[in-house]
N, C-alpha and C positions, 0 to 999 in steps of 0.2 A: 459470655467473656471468652477472649483469647485468650488460651493459658501457651505460656511458653514451650518453646520449641526445645526437646531434650537433642545435645551436640553435646560432642566429644570433650572438646576442651574452649574452654576461654578465654585467649591471653591480656588480662590488660595493662598498658603500657605508657608510662608519659610523653612521649611522642613516637609515633608509628611515619617511616619513610618509606615509602607503596615506588619510589621510581618512577612508575607510571602515576598522576600525567606528573610530566620532570619536575622537579623542584618540589613538589607538597611534602609539606612536614603540618603533619595532625596529632595533634595538643590531646591528650587524654583521650585517647582512644581502645576499640577492640577489635582483636581476630577472634572472630569464631569461626573452628574447623572442627569438621566433621568428617570422618572416614576418608582424611589423608587432606584433604580439598580445603581450603578459604571458602565459607560461603558468605561470609561477609563483612566489610571494615565501618567501626559504625560507635559517635563516640560512646563512653563505657556505662552512662546511665542508662542508656538507651539501648545496649546491646542485655545490660542484665535485668528487663524487662524481657525483652523480645527471648531470650534461649537463657533454660536448663542447663546448665554443661555437665557433665560429670567430674570435670576439673575442671577448676579459677584456677590459673597462675599469676600474679596481682605483680608486676615492674615498677616499682612508682618511681625510681630511677633512670629504665632505662631505655634503649632507641631499640626501634623494632623494624631489620631493614629484610629483603630479602638475602636467601644464604648465596654466598658469595660464590662464584663461578672460576674457575683455577683455567683457564682455555689452552692451558700447554702445559702439559709435565710428563718424565718421566718417571710413573713416581715409586720403582724399586730400586733407583738409584738414592735414594736413601740413604742406605747402606752402603752409600761411598760418599760420604757428606764428611769434606773434610781432608779425602785423601790425595786429590791433586790438586794444589792448589796454588793460584799468581802467573797457572800457564796461559799464553797466548786459545783460542780454543783447537790450532792447528796442533800444539802441542799436545794439551793436554787429551784432545782422540788416541792420536797416535800412542804417547809413551804412557800415560796410564790406564785409561778406560779402557779402549779397547782390547790389552793385553787382558786388567782385571777381566773385562767383562766371559771374555775366551777362558779362560780360569777359572773361573765363580758361578756364573750364572747361571743357574738352571727353575726349576718350578719351585723350590724350596727357596732358593734365595728370591725371586720375582714377589713370591705369597710373601714372608716376610715380609719383608724392605715396602712391600706396598698397604699393605700393614699398619705399618710402621708410619709411611707418610698419612692415611687418611685419619690417625690419631694424630696427627696432626695436623693436618687440615683441619678435625673438626674440632681444633682447642681455639683454632682461629676465625673460625667463623663461615669456611667454606662449607658447602653441601652437597658442589657438583664438581667435576675433573674428567678434563678431555686427555687422557692419557696415552703414550704410543711408547709400548715395550716389547721382547720380548715375552713369550710365554703369554699371552695373554689370559689362557684362561685359567691359570695359574690369580694375573688380577683380577680376576669376575671373582674366584672364588672371597679374596679378601675385601672387594667389594661391596658384596650382602655379608657377609659377617659384619662389616661394618656398619649398615645401613645408608648408607651415602651413597648419591645418586652421580654415576661416571657415564660417561662417553670411551670406548674404547676401542684403543687403534689396533687395524689390524696391519703390522706392520710387514712392510716390503723394500725388500736387500739386494743388492747386488750378488753380495757375497756370501756364502754359504757360512749359518751359527750350529748352535748345539740346539736350537731352536727348528733348522727350517731348511731341508739343504740346497736348491736353489729360490726361482722368485716363484716361479709356480707351486711348489711347495709352501711356501709362504704365503700362498693363496688361497691354496686349498686351504690351507691348515685355520685361517682367519675366517674366510666364509664356510668350516665348517661349523665354528663356534658361535659365527653370529644364526645362524641357523637355529640350534640348539637354543640362544638368549634371545632370541630377539624380540621376545613379548613380556620379557620379564617388566616389570614396570619402572626399577633405575638403574636401566639397561638401554644404551643406543651405541652404533659403530660405525664408525668411522674410517674410511683404505688411509693410512698410515705408509706410502711411499719416507723413504728418509730424506733424503735432501734429491735435488739433481745431480750430488756430485757422486752418490751411491747408486743411483739409479736410473738404469739406461730407455732410449727411449721407445725399444722393442714391450718393455715392462710399464712402465707408463702407459701407453700407447690399454694394456690391458687393464689397468687403472681407471682407465676413462671408462674405458666398454662397463666393468660394471658398477661403476661408480652411477651411472648414467641408468645404466637397468635397473638398478637398488635404488636410487633417489638418496644416496647417502654422503658424505661431505670430504674430502679431500681433507688433511689434516698432513702438512708437509716442513720441514726446515728450507728456510727461502731466503738469498741476499741475505744473508746473514754477516756475513766478512767482505775485504778489498779479497783475498786470497782465492775468497767460492769463483768472485766475479771473473778474476786474471783465469781462473783455472780455465773456467768456463769459452770465456773469448776461446785464451788455444788448442781446448782440445773442438766447440763444436762451434768457434767462430762468430759467436754470439754470447749474449747476456743470460744468464738463467731462467728472466721475468720473458726476453723474446723466443728462449727456446720453448719454453709452457705454453707461452702462447701460440705459438703455430704448433701441438700437439692438438692443441684445444685445452689443453688444462685449466685457464683462465673464466672464471665464473664464477654465479651463486654461493657454490656446494667450495670450492674453494678456500682452505683455512692459510693463511702464508704465515707464518712462524716468524718472526723477528723481523725482518725487512727493514732493516738498519741503513741500509746504501740505495738509495731512489731518486734515479736521474723525474726532474719533473713531466716528463713526458711517462715513466714508467706511472706515476701518482695518476698523473689524469687518466691509464690507462686500466690501473685496478680498480679507480673509481669507473670508469664506462661499460665493463664486467662486470660488477655488481660482488664481489671480493672482498672479504673478512681479509684481516690483520692481529694479529696477537703480537701486543706488546709483551716484552720481559726484560723492563730496563733493567732489574739488577745482576741476569745474568749478562746483559749485553755489558752492562758499566763494568765486570770482573773481570770478564773475557775478553775487555779491553776491543771489545767489537765495535763497538762505534755509537752514535746515538740517533735511533729509530727519527726522521720526522713525521711525527705524530698530528704535530698540529694542520701540517701542508695537506696530511693525511685528510683527516679530519673536516678540515675547512673543503674537501672535494666531496665530501660526503660517503668516505667510507667507511664501514663499520668496524671500530676495533674494538677490540676485548684486550684483556689483560693476563699475564702468566708468571707463573714464577719459574718455568725451566724446573730442572730437575735439581734435588738437595746439591747433587755434584758440580753445582757450578753454583749458586747463589750468595750462600747455602740455607735459604730460609725456605719454607712451603708457606710463606706469609706476604694475604692477599692489603692487608692494613700500608705493611712496607711500598708495596707495584704501585698502587694508588696513591699513596704523596711523591713517592719519586714520580711519574707517571707527572704528575701534574707540574711537580718543581722544574721536572726534566723541560718541561714544553715551555714555562716564563724563561726558561734561563736558555734556551734555543733562539728561541724568537724575541726576546728584548720584551717582551709584552704581560705583565702582570693578569691579565683578562685571560690569557692563553689558559684554554683547559681547564676550567674553574673546579670546582670541588665536584658540584652536581653530575658534570660529565666523567667527571672521574668514578666517581658511585657507580654510574649510569656502565660504564666500559666494565668495570669488575663483576657487574651481574647479570641487565636484559640485554649489552649487546653481546656476549657470550652467549648463553642459551639462543640466541634465532642466529648466530653460528650455527649451533649443534642442533640448528630445525627444533630446538626446542623452547621456542618463545610462548607456544603458546602453554605449555606445561606450570613456567618455574621462571623466574630470571626478575618476577617483580609481583607485590602484593597487591594481587585483583582478586574478586570472585571468582571459582568455579576453576582455579589455576591452583595446585599443587598448594599444601602447607611446607615449601622450604624456608625457613625462618632463621635472619641469627637475632637474639638478640643481645644487644652493647651495652657494658654497664659503665652512663658515666658519673659514677656518686663516689671517685675517689680523687684524693687533694689532686693529680693534676689536671684532673680534665675541671677543673673550676675556676669560674664562670662559665658557664656554658648561653651563650646569643645565640648560637647558627647549629644545630645539630647535623644535619647537612658538614659545613664547613672542619667541623671539629672530630666525626669519621672521618673524613679525609688530613687533615691536620694533625689531630690532634691525639688522636684516641691510636691505640694499639690491638693487635693479636690477645694479648692481658687479659683485655678489658672486655672479653667474650664470656657471658654466662651460660648461655643457652642457646642450643642445636636441634633444628627439627626439621629432619625430610620425610615427607609424607605424612607430616602430623605425628608423626614418632621421636620422641624426645631422645637426641644422642649423645649430647650434651647437657648434664645437669648442675645449676649452680657450679661450672668448673666442672664435673669430673664425669667422664665419658661411661659411658651407659652396657657400649656394648663390645670393648676393646678391653681386655685387661691390660692393665698398662707393664706392672709388672712381666709378666712374661714379656712382652713386646721387650723392654730392657735389655729380657737375660739372651733375647734371640737375636739385638742387634748387638750386644756383645760374644755372640758363637761367629758371627758373621766378623768382626772386628778380628778377632784371633784369627781366624781362618784365611783371612787377607793379606794380615800383614806377615801370615807367616810365608803366603804367597810370595809376597814382594820380596822375601830375604833368598829365596828359590831363585 
């Protein structure tokens, strides 16, 4: 007689959408988890014969999906949510955000802001995010407290801040942090030169050298606004993408954020070079930056992920909203109802992000051998009835308020809507403290 195999957890659900293979929907299946990894995905009856779990969780009206991956965020800027609205990007940065950062951003600000962001993201089913901000050592502390997975941006910018004095200082501090933390299972790292208009050719050359030596992604804002392109033509005599191409930065390790204003030749170039594009539809709309040509990028085989951007320009860290906006905008732009279907939007929010970060073998889909980074969405509420196609429902009907459970590496971080690692009341108190500080700062 074969005895059942002892495992940590067995999750039984009405539906499982593994993302790999594409469009697959498994009904009445279970995920077997042990030591943080997915051991198997199989029918419930078979799972209960094969496995003896320490914990068995039955989710009768739920769909299990890979944890969502937020491929672009400035997490600590959650403390600036709603502080500067209804402005263009240039006004938003120059008149509000950069002055506020000079006055207030330090390690404590980043720690509290990133913890607040982690809480919001977990409650919305996000298990991994790609961050770009100052004082990344504080971001690391917040991430490890939350139990989430994160790619930490080693930010580089030409001008001095409270965090670093010059580009060499930014790089040295980022690399030192990466050396200390690079073996942690929840952390990975990216170089994060802010944007072409804030980073010189010399600094880009240094970033590229380090990125090639360490095989790390380069995470950058690119072609976000018309003004960025006009300025580049005036200062450099070429568009930003051409400039980065001449510097050697275009390649499979480039994660280019926004990419709103593109020519057909630039789309073809991004495809030829194997770059990733991060689509941030809500932020692009709110800052009036424009409409990224996502359908054209996808048609050329470009890997496209989704990001929320920071809560200061969105103002939500809501990947369900980004999936829906991405799908609807693509249809409206192209005049084609089948542009960017639901299954593709879900893949952009999961597996495509994992691939961009070099984590495709670890997370982004529910496959045996990958980490148990899993989000459960409850489909039992009235506004989700009836359900004919759970993939369609995830993108067009469900929202982050329907997320019930989240696991990262097999550890439950959201249990029936309740955070398990972060104290909600403490976060609210700290956010109020910072609101008072920043409000007072705006008066002076």
